[in-house]
Each structure stands twice: as C-alpha cells, then as structure tokens.
C-alpha positions as CSV (number, residue, x, y, z in Angstrom):
1,M,-29.5,42.7,19.6
2,N,-28.6,46.2,20.3
3,P,-27.7,46.6,24.1
4,E,-29.6,50.0,24.2
5,C,-33.0,47.9,23.3
6,E,-32.1,45.4,26.0
7,A,-32.1,48.3,28.6
8,D,-35.1,50.2,27.5
9,I,-37.0,49.4,24.2
10,Y,-38.9,52.5,24.0
11,S,-36.0,54.9,24.1
12,P,-35.1,56.8,21.1
13,E,-32.1,55.4,20.2
14,C,-33.5,51.7,20.3
15,Q,-36.7,53.1,18.0
16,E,-34.3,54.6,15.6
17,W,-32.2,51.6,15.4
18,M,-35.4,49.4,15.0
19,S,-36.6,51.4,12.3
20,L,-33.2,51.3,10.4
21,V,-33.2,47.4,10.8
22,C,-36.8,47.2,9.6
23,D,-35.9,48.9,6.4
24,R,-32.9,46.8,5.9
25,C,-34.4,43.7,6.2
26,R,-37.2,44.5,4.3
27,D,-34.9,45.2,1.6
28,L,-32.9,42.0,1.9
29,F,-36.0,39.9,2.1
30,A,-37.2,41.4,-1.2
31,E,-33.8,41.1,-3.0
32,A,-32.5,37.8,-1.7
33,A,-33.7,34.5,0.1
34,T,-32.2,32.7,3.0
35,D,-30.0,29.5,2.5
36,I,-32.1,26.6,2.6
37,W,-29.1,24.3,3.6
38,A,-27.8,26.5,6.2
39,A,-31.2,26.6,7.9
40,W,-33.0,23.4,7.4
41,W,-33.7,23.8,11.1
42,H,-34.0,27.0,13.0
43,D,-31.1,28.2,14.7
44,T,-32.1,28.9,18.1
45,T,-28.4,31.0,19.1
46,A,-29.2,34.8,19.9
47,P,-28.4,37.3,17.1
48,L,-25.1,39.1,17.5
49,Y,-25.3,42.7,17.3
50,K,-23.9,44.2,14.0
51,E,-24.1,47.4,12.4
52,V,-27.2,47.8,10.1
53,A,-25.2,47.7,6.9
54,D,-23.6,44.5,7.7
55,M,-26.6,42.5,8.7
56,T,-27.3,39.5,6.3
57,V,-30.6,37.9,5.7
58,Y,-29.9,35.2,7.9
59,D,-29.5,37.6,10.6
60,C,-32.6,39.2,10.0
61,E,-34.3,35.8,10.1
62,K,-32.9,35.2,13.7
63,L,-33.8,38.6,14.9
64,R,-37.4,38.0,13.7
65,H,-37.6,34.8,15.6
66,L,-36.4,36.5,18.9
67,L,-38.9,39.2,18.2
68,E,-41.8,36.5,18.1
69,V,-40.8,35.0,21.2
70,Q,-40.7,38.3,23.1
71,V,-44.0,39.1,21.8
72,A,-45.4,35.7,22.7
73,A,-44.4,36.2,26.4
74,I,-45.9,39.7,26.6
75,S,-49.2,38.6,24.8
76,P,-50.1,35.1,26.0
77,H,-52.7,34.6,23.1
78,K,-50.1,34.6,20.6
79,I,-48.1,31.4,20.7
80,A,-44.7,31.4,19.2
81,V,-43.1,28.2,17.4
82,E,-39.8,27.2,19.0
83,Y,-37.7,24.9,17.2
84,K,-35.5,22.8,19.4
85,E,-32.4,21.2,18.4
86,F,-31.9,17.4,17.9
87,A,-30.7,15.5,20.9
88,W,-27.6,13.2,20.4
89,W,-29.8,10.2,20.8
90,Q,-32.1,11.4,17.9
91,K,-29.0,12.2,15.6
92,I,-27.5,8.6,16.4
93,A,-31.0,7.1,15.6
94,L,-31.0,8.8,12.2
95,I,-27.7,7.8,11.5
96,I,-28.8,4.0,12.0
97,I,-31.6,4.7,9.8
98,Y,-29.9,5.9,7.0
99,I,-27.1,3.1,7.3
100,S,-30.1,0.5,7.7
101,I,-31.6,1.9,4.5
102,L,-28.2,1.8,2.7
103,V,-27.6,-1.8,3.6
104,L,-31.3,-2.5,2.6
105,L,-30.6,-1.1,-0.9
106,L,-27.5,-2.9,-1.5
107,V,-29.1,-6.4,-0.4
108,V,-32.3,-5.7,-2.8
109,C,-30.1,-4.5,-5.5
110,R,-27.8,-7.7,-5.2
111,R,-30.9,-9.9,-5.0
112,W,-32.2,-8.3,-7.9
113,R,-29.0,-8.8,-10.0
114,K,-28.7,-12.3,-9.2
115,T,-32.0,-13.1,-10.5
116,C,-31.4,-11.2,-13.8
117,T,-28.0,-13.3,-14.2
118,A,-29.8,-16.3,-13.6
119,D,-32.7,-15.5,-16.0
120,N,-30.1,-14.6,-18.6
121,R,-28.1,-17.6,-18.4
122,P,-28.1,-20.0,-21.1
123,P,-29.6,-23.5,-20.8
124,I,-27.2,-26.1,-20.5
125,H,-27.5,-28.7,-23.4
126,N,-26.0,-31.7,-21.5
127,E,-28.8,-31.8,-19.0
128,Q,-31.2,-33.3,-21.6
129,E,-28.7,-35.9,-22.6
130,D,-27.8,-36.9,-19.0
131,L,-31.6,-37.3,-18.4
132,Q,-32.0,-39.5,-21.3
133,L,-28.9,-41.7,-20.1
134,I,-30.5,-42.5,-16.8
135,P,-32.5,-45.7,-16.9
136,A,-36.1,-45.8,-16.6
137,T,-35.8,-48.8,-13.9
138,S,-33.8,-46.8,-11.6
139,K,-35.1,-46.6,-8.1
140,P,-35.9,-43.3,-6.5
141,D,-33.4,-41.7,-3.9
142,Q,-34.0,-43.2,-0.6
143,P,-34.9,-40.5,2.0
144,A,-32.3,-39.4,4.4
145,G,-34.1,-41.1,7.6
146,H,-33.5,-44.8,5.7
147,C,-29.9,-44.3,5.3
148,K,-28.0,-46.2,7.9
149,P,-24.4,-46.4,8.3
150,D,-22.6,-49.9,7.5
151,E,-20.7,-52.2,9.7
152,T,-17.6,-49.9,9.3
153,G,-19.7,-46.7,10.4
154,A,-19.5,-45.0,6.9
155,I,-22.4,-43.5,5.2
156,P,-23.0,-45.2,1.8
157,K,-22.5,-42.5,-1.2
158,D,-25.9,-42.9,-2.5
159,C,-27.6,-41.4,0.6
160,P,-28.5,-37.7,0.2
161,K,-27.2,-35.2,2.6
162,P,-29.7,-33.7,5.2
163,Q,-30.6,-30.2,4.1
164,K,-29.8,-27.6,6.6
165,K,-32.7,-25.1,7.5
166,Q,-31.8,-21.4,6.2
167,G,-32.7,-18.9,8.8
168,F,-32.5,-15.2,8.9
169,K,-28.9,-15.4,9.9
170,A,-27.9,-17.6,7.3
171,W,-29.8,-15.7,4.7
172,M,-28.2,-12.3,5.9
173,H,-24.8,-14.1,5.7
174,Q,-25.1,-15.2,2.4
175,M,-26.4,-12.0,1.0
176,C,-24.2,-9.5,2.8
177,R,-20.9,-11.4,3.0
178,P,-19.9,-10.7,-0.9
179,I,-20.5,-7.0,-0.3
180,F,-17.7,-6.8,2.3
181,V,-15.6,-9.9,1.3
182,H,-13.9,-10.1,-2.1
183,N,-14.6,-13.2,-4.0
184,E,-11.6,-15.7,-4.7
185,G,-12.4,-15.8,-8.5
186,A,-12.1,-11.8,-8.5
187,L,-8.8,-11.9,-6.9
188,K,-7.7,-14.5,-9.2
189,R,-8.8,-12.3,-12.4
190,R,-7.0,-9.4,-10.8
191,Q,-3.8,-11.1,-10.3
192,K,-3.9,-12.5,-13.7
193,K,-4.5,-9.0,-15.2
194,Y,-1.8,-7.8,-13.2
195,E,0.7,-10.3,-14.3
196,E,-0.4,-9.6,-17.9
197,D,0.2,-5.9,-17.5
198,R,3.7,-6.6,-16.1
199,K,4.3,-9.1,-18.8
200,L,3.4,-6.5,-21.6
201,E,5.4,-3.7,-19.9
202,R,8.5,-6.1,-20.0
203,I,7.8,-6.9,-23.5
204,L,7.6,-3.0,-24.4
205,N,10.7,-2.3,-22.5
206,E,12.6,-4.9,-24.2
207,R,11.3,-3.5,-27.5
208,N,12.4,0.1,-26.6
209,I,15.9,-1.0,-25.5
210,K,16.6,-2.6,-28.8
211,K,15.1,0.0,-30.7
212,W,17.4,2.5,-28.8
213,T,20.4,0.3,-29.2
214,K,19.9,0.2,-32.9
215,T,19.6,3.9,-33.1
216,R,22.9,4.4,-30.9
217,V,24.7,1.9,-32.7
218,K,23.7,3.8,-36.1
219,A,24.6,7.1,-34.6
220,E,27.9,6.1,-33.3
221,R,28.8,4.3,-37.0
222,K,28.0,7.6,-38.6
223,R,30.1,9.6,-36.1
224,E,32.8,7.4,-37.0
225,I,32.4,7.6,-40.5
226,E,32.3,11.4,-40.3
227,K,35.4,11.4,-38.2
228,E,37.2,9.2,-40.7
229,S,36.3,11.8,-43.6
230,M,37.6,14.4,-41.6
231,E,40.9,12.7,-41.2
232,M,41.0,11.9,-44.9
233,K,40.4,15.3,-46.0
234,E,43.0,16.6,-43.4
235,F,45.7,14.0,-44.6
236,K,45.1,14.7,-48.4
237,H,45.4,18.6,-47.5
238,T,48.8,17.9,-45.7
239,T,50.2,15.4,-48.5
240,R,49.4,18.5,-51.1
241,K,51.3,20.9,-49.1
C-alpha cells in the first residue's frame, strides 16, 4: 500500500492516489478476470506498493481484501471474511487422501479387469470329458479332519490341503502386488521379444553387408575394366606413332 496512506489516510496525496487506484482497478475488473489457478485460495500477503500504471488485477484483488479487513476493524458490524492458509498437517493429510484415492482406483480397475478377463475366457472342453471319466462309485473326498498321517508320518495324497483364511492383509497383498512387482511371464515375454529384435537386427546387418560387398566388388571390377580399356587405348595410340 501507499506509505502516505499508512501515515494519514485523509491526506490529499492519499486521496488522490486512492481515486487513481479505484479508476485503474475498475477498468481492470471490467476488462480482465483474475487467474483462477493462481488464487484458488486467497493470498493473505500484504500488497506491494506499485505505480498505478503497473498494477494488475491480482494486486487490485489483494488491495480490496486489505480494505475490507480495515473497514471491518473500524466498523464492528461489518465482518470481513479472512482466508487462512493451510497448515502443514492439513497439506500432508490432503496428500495422503489423494494417494489413497489413487490406490483405491487402481485396485478397483484391476479387479474389474480381472473379472472381465474371467468372463471372456473360453470354456475348457476337456472338463466335460474328465467328469465323464470319473466313475459313479467313487467316494467323496474325505474332510481334512479325518486325514491322519500313516506310520511313516507322511500325509496321504488323497487328503485335501486345509484352506487358509484370507484376511484383509492377504487380499491387499494379492491385489496390490502385481501393480508394484513385475510378472515373471511378462519379464520372459519381454526378454524373448528383445532376443527376437536382436536376431532380426543381426540378420538385417548381414544382408546389408552382403549387398554392400557385392556392390563394392562390382564397382572395383568396373574400375578395373575401365583402367584396362584406357591402357589398351594408350598402347594402340603409341603403336600407331
């Protein structure tokens, strides 16, 4: 703000400066608008003193806010809205919320993709044949509780393994692991593609070398023929003399 207005707001110099600023800000507000992304929360820093011709829309906005605060201090019935900056813990909380939303979206997208892949998978024709080969007199599988180890201490192969309970930790590990860890099959496919590219590059290089060698041999042979023809012409010319 103008230092003269800080000393005495009713001085003629301050009143003249304020009238010029009002005209300048009125024209700026009519012509242009403030940058939304630069002022998505209000800047509480004090406006710098500038020449009236150098003032921008953002300077006028800060000056208007400062005047509202001063008027509210003089007139208690008028309350000015003050915008406080975010504290450091609020910024950290916002970052954590954004990261959580991003991870949640990745998990949902992966689960939806896995469901669509399972629905579009073609049926296996051998399953029906395997079911037909099973005899009707076969006994149902024994539960895990009735499976007992034999005399050697080994568990029979027919006994099914007890199923582990899947908790939230195991579910998160199963869903988030492929996002951060590369699949072994994908690494093998990438290595195979790299080897195929190297092999194709080697074949192209050998083909180009053969082509260049053949072209160079032809050029040398042509050069030798031209040289021999020139020598023959010179020899005939010398013999005639």
